A tleap script that builds the chain and sets N, CA, C and O, in Angstrom:
source leaprc.protein.ff14SB
mol = sequence {
  NMET SER GLN GLU PHE VAL ILE HIE LEU ALA
  LYS ASN ALA LEU LEU THR THR LEU LEU VAL
  SER SER PRO LEU LEU LEU ALA GLY LEU ILE
  VAL GLY LEU SER VAL SER ILE VAL GLN ALA
  VAL THR GLN ILE ASN GLU MET THR MET THR
  PHE ILE PRO LYS ILE ILE ALA VAL VAL LEU
  ALA LEU ILE ILE PHE LEU PRO TRP MET MET
  ASN MET MET LEU THR PHE THR GLN GLU ILE
  PHE GLN TYR MET VAL ASP ILE ALA CLYS
}
set mol.1.N position { -56.049 -47.257 -82.304 }
set mol.1.CA position { -54.765 -46.598 -82.329 }
set mol.1.C position { -54.162 -46.659 -80.927 }
set mol.1.O position { -54.731 -46.137 -79.968 }
set mol.2.N position { -53.026 -47.291 -80.827 }
set mol.2.CA position { -52.376 -47.420 -79.533 }
set mol.2.C position { -51.370 -46.288 -79.331 }
set mol.2.O position { -51.048 -45.530 -80.245 }
set mol.3.N position { -50.896 -46.213 -78.105 }
set mol.3.CA position { -49.903 -45.196 -77.778 }
set mol.3.C position { -48.602 -45.449 -78.521 }
set mol.3.O position { -47.936 -44.499 -78.934 }
set mol.4.N position { -48.229 -46.698 -78.697 }
set mol.4.CA position { -47.002 -47.034 -79.423 }
set mol.4.C position { -47.094 -46.607 -80.884 }
set mol.4.O position { -46.116 -46.140 -81.468 }
set mol.5.N position { -48.283 -46.773 -81.468 }
set mol.5.CA position { -48.482 -46.373 -82.866 }
set mol.5.C position { -48.304 -44.871 -83.029 }
set mol.5.O position { -47.656 -44.423 -83.975 }
set mol.6.N position { -48.866 -44.099 -82.126 }
set mol.6.CA position { -48.763 -42.637 -82.207 }
set mol.6.C position { -47.313 -42.194 -82.022 }
set mol.6.O position { -46.841 -41.299 -82.723 }
set mol.7.N position { -46.614 -42.814 -81.089 }
set mol.7.CA position { -45.203 -42.475 -80.881 }
set mol.7.C position { -44.376 -42.841 -82.107 }
set mol.7.O position { -43.496 -42.084 -82.519 }
set mol.8.N position { -44.660 -44.005 -82.690 }
set mol.8.CA position { -43.949 -44.431 -83.903 }
set mol.8.C position { -44.210 -43.454 -85.051 }
set mol.8.O position { -43.288 -43.093 -85.783 }
set mol.9.N position { -45.450 -43.032 -85.206 }
set mol.9.CA position { -45.812 -42.098 -86.269 }
set mol.9.C position { -45.133 -40.743 -86.054 }
set mol.9.O position { -44.617 -40.153 -87.002 }
set mol.10.N position { -45.131 -40.253 -84.822 }
set mol.10.CA position { -44.484 -38.975 -84.528 }
set mol.10.C position { -42.980 -39.061 -84.745 }
set mol.10.O position { -42.367 -38.121 -85.250 }
set mol.11.N position { -42.383 -40.194 -84.364 }
set mol.11.CA position { -40.942 -40.379 -84.573 }
set mol.11.C position { -40.605 -40.373 -86.057 }
set mol.11.O position { -39.635 -39.742 -86.476 }
set mol.12.N position { -41.407 -41.076 -86.850 }
set mol.12.CA position { -41.170 -41.091 -88.297 }
set mol.12.C position { -41.362 -39.714 -88.917 }
set mol.12.O position { -40.616 -39.332 -89.818 }
set mol.13.N position { -42.349 -38.970 -88.446 }
set mol.13.CA position { -42.587 -37.625 -88.971 }
set mol.13.C position { -41.412 -36.707 -88.661 }
set mol.13.O position { -40.956 -35.965 -89.531 }
set mol.14.N position { -40.922 -36.754 -87.427 }
set mol.14.CA position { -39.783 -35.908 -87.056 }
set mol.14.C position { -38.511 -36.314 -87.791 }
set mol.14.O position { -37.741 -35.456 -88.224 }
set mol.15.N position { -38.292 -37.598 -87.930 }
set mol.15.CA position { -37.107 -38.077 -88.636 }
set mol.15.C position { -37.149 -37.675 -90.113 }
set mol.15.O position { -36.140 -37.245 -90.674 }
set mol.16.N position { -38.304 -37.814 -90.728 }
set mol.16.CA position { -38.445 -37.419 -92.132 }
set mol.16.C position { -38.228 -35.922 -92.299 }
set mol.16.O position { -37.565 -35.492 -93.243 }
set mol.17.N position { -38.776 -35.131 -91.394 }
set mol.17.CA position { -38.582 -33.678 -91.449 }
set mol.17.C position { -37.115 -33.319 -91.309 }
set mol.17.O position { -36.605 -32.467 -92.036 }
set mol.18.N position { -36.442 -33.967 -90.379 }
set mol.18.CA position { -35.012 -33.703 -90.168 }
set mol.18.C position { -34.193 -34.092 -91.392 }
set mol.18.O position { -33.313 -33.341 -91.813 }
set mol.19.N position { -34.473 -35.248 -91.963 }
set mol.19.CA position { -33.708 -35.703 -93.125 }
set mol.19.C position { -33.974 -34.843 -94.361 }
set mol.19.O position { -33.055 -34.573 -95.135 }
set mol.20.N position { -35.204 -34.416 -94.548 }
set mol.20.CA position { -35.540 -33.625 -95.737 }
set mol.20.C position { -34.945 -32.221 -95.646 }
set mol.20.O position { -34.506 -31.666 -96.654 }
set mol.21.N position { -34.930 -31.652 -94.457 }
set mol.21.CA position { -34.443 -30.273 -94.336 }
set mol.21.C position { -32.930 -30.170 -94.176 }
set mol.21.O position { -32.363 -29.102 -94.407 }
set mol.22.N position { -32.272 -31.243 -93.791 }
set mol.22.CA position { -30.841 -31.158 -93.480 }
set mol.22.C position { -29.942 -30.763 -94.654 }
set mol.22.O position { -29.014 -29.985 -94.432 }
set mol.23.N position { -30.147 -31.238 -95.882 }
set mol.23.CA position { -29.225 -30.787 -96.945 }
set mol.23.C position { -29.252 -29.279 -97.176 }
set mol.23.O position { -28.208 -28.664 -97.392 }
set mol.24.N position { -30.430 -28.689 -97.132 }
set mol.24.CA position { -30.525 -27.246 -97.355 }
set mol.24.C position { -29.920 -26.474 -96.189 }
set mol.24.O position { -29.213 -25.487 -96.390 }
set mol.25.N position { -30.199 -26.927 -94.972 }
set mol.25.CA position { -29.649 -26.248 -93.805 }
set mol.25.C position { -28.130 -26.368 -93.740 }
set mol.25.O position { -27.441 -25.406 -93.400 }
set mol.26.N position { -27.611 -27.549 -94.068 }
set mol.26.CA position { -26.162 -27.729 -94.053 }
set mol.26.C position { -25.470 -26.888 -95.125 }
set mol.26.O position { -24.397 -26.337 -94.883 }
set mol.27.N position { -26.072 -26.789 -96.293 }
set mol.27.CA position { -25.483 -25.964 -97.351 }
set mol.27.C position { -25.426 -24.503 -96.913 }
set mol.27.O position { -24.402 -23.843 -97.087 }
set mol.28.N position { -26.512 -23.999 -96.349 }
set mol.28.CA position { -26.527 -22.624 -95.852 }
set mol.28.C position { -25.542 -22.404 -94.718 }
set mol.28.O position { -24.897 -21.358 -94.641 }
set mol.29.N position { -25.426 -23.394 -93.837 }
set mol.29.CA position { -24.497 -23.294 -92.713 }
set mol.29.C position { -23.053 -23.252 -93.185 }
set mol.29.O position { -22.275 -22.414 -92.727 }
set mol.30.N position { -22.689 -24.136 -94.086 }
set mol.30.CA position { -21.306 -24.204 -94.566 }
set mol.30.C position { -20.927 -22.929 -95.318 }
set mol.30.O position { -19.849 -22.374 -95.103 }
set mol.31.N position { -21.809 -22.471 -96.193 }
set mol.31.CA position { -21.505 -21.254 -96.952 }
set mol.31.C position { -21.483 -20.042 -96.029 }
set mol.31.O position { -20.624 -19.173 -96.177 }
set mol.32.N position { -22.405 -19.969 -95.087 }
set mol.32.CA position { -22.418 -18.842 -94.150 }
set mol.32.C position { -21.167 -18.799 -93.297 }
set mol.32.O position { -20.607 -17.728 -93.065 }
set mol.33.N position { -20.726 -19.956 -92.830 }
set mol.33.CA position { -19.499 -20.009 -92.041 }
set mol.33.C position { -18.286 -19.622 -92.882 }
set mol.33.O position { -17.407 -18.902 -92.409 }
set mol.34.N position { -18.236 -20.092 -94.117 }
set mol.34.CA position { -17.121 -19.743 -95.009 }
set mol.34.C position { -17.077 -18.245 -95.277 }
set mol.34.O position { -16.009 -17.636 -95.224 }
set mol.35.N position { -18.216 -17.655 -95.562 }
set mol.35.CA position { -18.260 -16.215 -95.823 }
set mol.35.C position { -17.882 -15.437 -94.568 }
set mol.35.O position { -17.205 -14.413 -94.658 }
set mol.36.N position { -18.306 -15.905 -93.408 }
set mol.36.CA position { -17.949 -15.228 -92.156 }
set mol.36.C position { -16.451 -15.277 -91.905 }
set mol.36.O position { -15.861 -14.299 -91.445 }
set mol.37.N position { -15.835 -16.413 -92.206 }
set mol.37.CA position { -14.379 -16.513 -92.044 }
set mol.37.C position { -13.669 -15.565 -92.999 }
set mol.37.O position { -12.718 -14.891 -92.603 }
set mol.38.N position { -14.112 -15.503 -94.245 }
set mol.38.CA position { -13.514 -14.584 -95.219 }
set mol.38.C position { -13.696 -13.141 -94.765 }
set mol.38.O position { -12.778 -12.330 -94.886 }
set mol.39.N position { -14.883 -12.816 -94.240 }
set mol.39.CA position { -15.116 -11.454 -93.757 }
set mol.39.C position { -14.223 -11.126 -92.557 }
set mol.39.O position { -13.730 -10.005 -92.432 }
set mol.40.N position { -14.021 -12.098 -91.688 }
set mol.40.CA position { -13.167 -11.850 -90.522 }
set mol.40.C position { -11.710 -11.667 -90.924 }
set mol.40.O position { -11.005 -10.833 -90.355 }
set mol.41.N position { -11.263 -12.435 -91.892 }
set mol.41.CA position { -9.869 -12.338 -92.332 }
set mol.41.C position { -9.626 -11.033 -93.076 }
set mol.41.O position { -8.602 -10.381 -92.869 }
set mol.42.N position { -10.555 -10.650 -93.938 }
set mol.42.CA position { -10.358 -9.448 -94.750 }
set mol.42.C position { -10.904 -8.193 -94.084 }
set mol.42.O position { -10.697 -7.092 -94.594 }
set mol.43.N position { -11.587 -8.330 -92.972 }
set mol.43.CA position { -12.206 -7.227 -92.238 }
set mol.43.C position { -13.202 -6.445 -93.086 }
set mol.43.O position { -13.359 -5.233 -92.934 }
set mol.44.N position { -13.867 -7.166 -93.979 }
set mol.44.CA position { -14.950 -6.574 -94.765 }
set mol.44.C position { -16.253 -6.978 -94.077 }
set mol.44.O position { -16.596 -8.158 -94.023 }
set mol.45.N position { -16.965 -5.997 -93.560 }
set mol.45.CA position { -18.200 -6.304 -92.833 }
set mol.45.C position { -19.417 -5.823 -93.622 }
set mol.45.O position { -20.166 -4.960 -93.165 }
set mol.46.N position { -19.595 -6.375 -94.768 }
set mol.46.CA position { -20.747 -6.040 -95.606 }
set mol.46.C position { -21.848 -7.061 -95.337 }
set mol.46.O position { -21.649 -8.258 -95.549 }
set mol.47.N position { -22.995 -6.602 -94.878 }
set mol.47.CA position { -24.076 -7.513 -94.506 }
set mol.47.C position { -24.677 -8.235 -95.713 }
set mol.47.O position { -25.076 -9.395 -95.606 }
set mol.48.N position { -24.743 -7.558 -96.852 }
set mol.48.CA position { -25.355 -8.183 -98.026 }
set mol.48.C position { -24.468 -9.266 -98.631 }
set mol.48.O position { -24.933 -10.090 -99.419 }
set mol.49.N position { -23.189 -9.263 -98.260 }
set mol.49.CA position { -22.270 -10.256 -98.808 }
set mol.49.C position { -22.598 -11.667 -98.323 }
set mol.49.O position { -22.228 -12.639 -98.981 }
set mol.50.N position { -23.276 -11.800 -97.197 }
set mol.50.CA position { -23.602 -13.128 -96.676 }
set mol.50.C position { -24.862 -13.707 -97.297 }
set mol.50.O position { -24.986 -14.928 -97.399 }
set mol.51.N position { -25.790 -12.873 -97.709 }
set mol.51.CA position { -27.079 -13.377 -98.171 }
set mol.51.C position { -27.026 -14.017 -99.552 }
set mol.51.O position { -27.588 -15.094 -99.754 }
set mol.52.N position { -26.367 -13.377 -100.492 }
set mol.52.CA position { -26.350 -13.883 -101.870 }
set mol.52.C position { -25.694 -15.262 -101.970 }
set mol.52.O position { -26.276 -16.148 -102.596 }
set mol.53.N position { -24.507 -15.490 -101.383 }
set mol.53.CA position { -23.934 -16.843 -101.455 }
set mol.53.C position { -24.800 -17.899 -100.767 }
set mol.53.O position { -24.885 -19.031 -101.243 }
set mol.54.N position { -25.447 -17.538 -99.646 }
set mol.54.CA position { -26.322 -18.494 -98.972 }
set mol.54.C position { -27.515 -18.854 -99.843 }
set mol.54.O position { -27.887 -20.024 -99.939 }
set mol.55.N position { -28.111 -17.860 -100.473 }
set mol.55.CA position { -29.261 -18.116 -101.343 }
set mol.55.C position { -28.852 -19.015 -102.496 }
set mol.55.O position { -29.563 -19.962 -102.833 }
set mol.56.N position { -27.712 -18.723 -103.099 }
set mol.56.CA position { -27.236 -19.539 -104.222 }
set mol.56.C position { -26.950 -20.966 -103.765 }
set mol.56.O position { -27.289 -21.919 -104.466 }
set mol.57.N position { -26.333 -21.122 -102.602 }
set mol.57.CA position { -26.021 -22.462 -102.091 }
set mol.57.C position { -27.284 -23.254 -101.788 }
set mol.57.O position { -27.361 -24.445 -102.093 }
set mol.58.N position { -28.268 -22.605 -101.193 }
set mol.58.CA position { -29.515 -23.305 -100.876 }
set mol.58.C position { -30.254 -23.692 -102.152 }
set mol.58.O position { -30.810 -24.788 -102.228 }
set mol.59.N position { -30.272 -22.827 -103.146 }
set mol.59.CA position { -30.933 -23.156 -104.417 }
set mol.59.C position { -30.208 -24.310 -105.110 }
set mol.59.O position { -30.854 -25.216 -105.635 }
set mol.60.N position { -28.877 -24.284 -105.116 }
set mol.60.CA position { -28.123 -25.393 -105.715 }
set mol.60.C position { -28.358 -26.700 -104.962 }
set mol.60.O position { -28.517 -27.754 -105.578 }
set mol.61.N position { -28.379 -26.632 -103.632 }
set mol.61.CA position { -28.658 -27.839 -102.843 }
set mol.61.C position { -30.067 -28.341 -103.117 }
set mol.61.O position { -30.299 -29.549 -103.167 }
set mol.62.N position { -31.004 -27.427 -103.293 }
set mol.62.CA position { -32.380 -27.822 -103.618 }
set mol.62.C position { -32.451 -28.517 -104.966 }
set mol.62.O position { -33.149 -29.520 -105.116 }
set mol.63.N position { -31.732 -27.990 -105.946 }
set mol.63.CA position { -31.714 -28.617 -107.268 }
set mol.63.C position { -31.078 -30.004 -107.205 }
set mol.63.O position { -31.567 -30.947 -107.828 }
set mol.64.N position { -29.992 -30.121 -106.456 }
set mol.64.CA position { -29.287 -31.403 -106.372 }
set mol.64.C position { -30.079 -32.434 -105.576 }
set mol.64.O position { -30.199 -33.584 -105.998 }
set mol.65.N position { -30.622 -32.027 -104.422 }
set mol.65.CA position { -31.246 -32.981 -103.511 }
set mol.65.C position { -32.759 -33.106 -103.665 }
set mol.65.O position { -33.371 -33.903 -102.954 }
set mol.66.N position { -33.386 -32.348 -104.567 }
set mol.66.CA position { -34.841 -32.395 -104.698 }
set mol.66.C position { -35.379 -33.785 -105.029 }
set mol.66.O position { -36.383 -34.182 -104.436 }
set mol.67.N position { -34.775 -34.543 -105.937 }
set mol.67.CA position { -35.318 -35.890 -106.189 }
set mol.67.C position { -35.290 -36.777 -104.937 }
set mol.67.O position { -36.250 -37.497 -104.664 }
set mol.68.N position { -34.207 -36.724 -104.194 }
set mol.68.CA position { -34.104 -37.518 -102.973 }
set mol.68.C position { -35.115 -37.047 -101.923 }
set mol.68.O position { -35.748 -37.859 -101.248 }
set mol.69.N position { -35.256 -35.721 -101.795 }
set mol.69.CA position { -36.200 -35.166 -100.830 }
set mol.69.C position { -37.631 -35.557 -101.189 }
set mol.69.O position { -38.418 -35.912 -100.311 }
set mol.70.N position { -37.964 -35.492 -102.464 }
set mol.70.CA position { -39.312 -35.881 -102.895 }
set mol.70.C position { -39.551 -37.365 -102.654 }
set mol.70.O position { -40.650 -37.759 -102.264 }
set mol.71.N position { -38.540 -38.186 -102.881 }
set mol.71.CA position { -38.669 -39.620 -102.629 }
set mol.71.C position { -38.938 -39.883 -101.148 }
set mol.71.O position { -39.790 -40.703 -100.806 }
set mol.72.N position { -38.211 -39.189 -100.270 }
set mol.72.CA position { -38.432 -39.345 -98.830 }
set mol.72.C position { -39.851 -38.928 -98.438 }
set mol.72.O position { -40.512 -39.622 -97.666 }
set mol.73.N position { -40.312 -37.804 -98.965 }
set mol.73.CA position { -41.651 -37.330 -98.616 }
set mol.73.C position { -42.738 -38.239 -99.185 }
set mol.73.O position { -43.751 -38.485 -98.529 }
set mol.74.N position { -42.529 -38.736 -100.403 }
set mol.74.CA position { -43.512 -39.648 -100.987 }
set mol.74.C position { -43.576 -40.965 -100.224 }
set mol.74.O position { -44.658 -41.521 -100.036 }
set mol.75.N position { -42.434 -41.464 -99.788 }
set mol.75.CA position { -42.412 -42.693 -98.996 }
set mol.75.C position { -43.160 -42.500 -97.689 }
set mol.75.O position { -43.947 -43.359 -97.289 }
set mol.76.N position { -42.923 -41.386 -97.027 }
set mol.76.CA position { -43.622 -41.113 -95.771 }
set mol.76.C position { -45.128 -40.963 -96.001 }
set mol.76.O position { -45.929 -41.472 -95.217 }
set mol.77.N position { -45.510 -40.273 -97.065 }
set mol.77.CA position { -46.929 -40.090 -97.364 }
set mol.77.C position { -47.598 -41.422 -97.677 }
set mol.77.O position { -48.725 -41.664 -97.245 }
set mol.78.N position { -46.924 -42.276 -98.414 }
set mol.78.CA position { -47.482 -43.599 -98.696 }
set mol.78.C position { -47.640 -44.412 -97.422 }
set mol.78.O position { -48.620 -45.144 -97.277 }
set mol.79.N position { -46.692 -44.298 -96.494 }
set mol.79.CA position { -46.822 -44.988 -95.213 }
set mol.79.C position { -48.038 -44.478 -94.440 }
set mol.79.O position { -48.778 -45.260 -93.843 }
set mol.80.N position { -48.232 -43.162 -94.460 }
set mol.80.CA position { -49.388 -42.586 -93.762 }
set mol.80.C position { -50.688 -43.111 -94.355 }
set mol.80.O position { -51.595 -43.493 -93.616 }
set mol.81.N position { -50.788 -43.134 -95.681 }
set mol.81.CA position { -52.005 -43.642 -96.315 }
set mol.81.C position { -52.198 -45.130 -96.031 }
set mol.81.O position { -53.329 -45.589 -95.870 }
set mol.82.N position { -51.105 -45.881 -95.970 }
set mol.82.CA position { -51.219 -47.300 -95.641 }
set mol.82.C position { -51.714 -47.480 -94.209 }
set mol.82.O position { -52.527 -48.363 -93.935 }
set mol.83.N position { -51.225 -46.646 -93.302 }
set mol.83.CA position { -51.712 -46.705 -91.924 }
set mol.83.C position { -53.203 -46.391 -91.868 }
set mol.83.O position { -53.944 -47.019 -91.112 }
set mol.84.N position { -53.647 -45.414 -92.672 }
set mol.84.CA position { -55.067 -45.065 -92.685 }
set mol.84.C position { -55.911 -46.235 -93.176 }
set mol.84.O position { -56.990 -46.490 -92.642 }
set mol.85.N position { -55.429 -46.940 -94.182 }
set mol.85.CA position { -56.148 -48.120 -94.700 }
set mol.85.C position { -56.194 -49.203 -93.629 }
set mol.85.O position { -57.231 -49.834 -93.424 }
set mol.86.N position { -55.071 -49.419 -92.948 }
set mol.86.CA position { -55.021 -50.457 -91.914 }
set mol.86.C position { -55.944 -50.125 -90.739 }
set mol.86.O position { -56.583 -51.016 -90.179 }
set mol.87.N position { -56.012 -48.866 -90.372 }
set mol.87.CA position { -56.874 -48.457 -89.251 }
set mol.87.C position { -58.342 -48.595 -89.634 }
set mol.87.O position { -59.169 -48.972 -88.804 }
set mol.88.N position { -58.668 -48.293 -90.887 }
set mol.88.CA position { -60.072 -48.344 -91.325 }
set mol.88.C position { -60.615 -49.773 -91.382 }
set mol.88.O position { -61.832 -49.960 -91.365 }
set mol.89.N position { -59.761 -50.766 -91.447 }
set mol.89.CA position { -60.205 -52.151 -91.538 }
set mol.89.C position { -60.837 -52.636 -90.264 }
set mol.89.O position { -61.262 -53.788 -90.186 }
savepdb mol mol.pdb
quit
């Protein structure tokens, strides 16, 4: 195992983590920002009003993006197992 291999593996792991988590984080961010703008305009400062829309948005994003997220994770896992086979040779 060379230093380049470890750096490549770490880069792929971080990139996969970023890509898999981004749809859920972006959905929560967009809905949270929208609710905050509505609260600022209407001067309604109810703390529970932000949580329910965020939860619903994240669950909907999870339902929509789950097949793609699973495909990304399975591809990365298969690459890891292939690397293990190559190293064992």
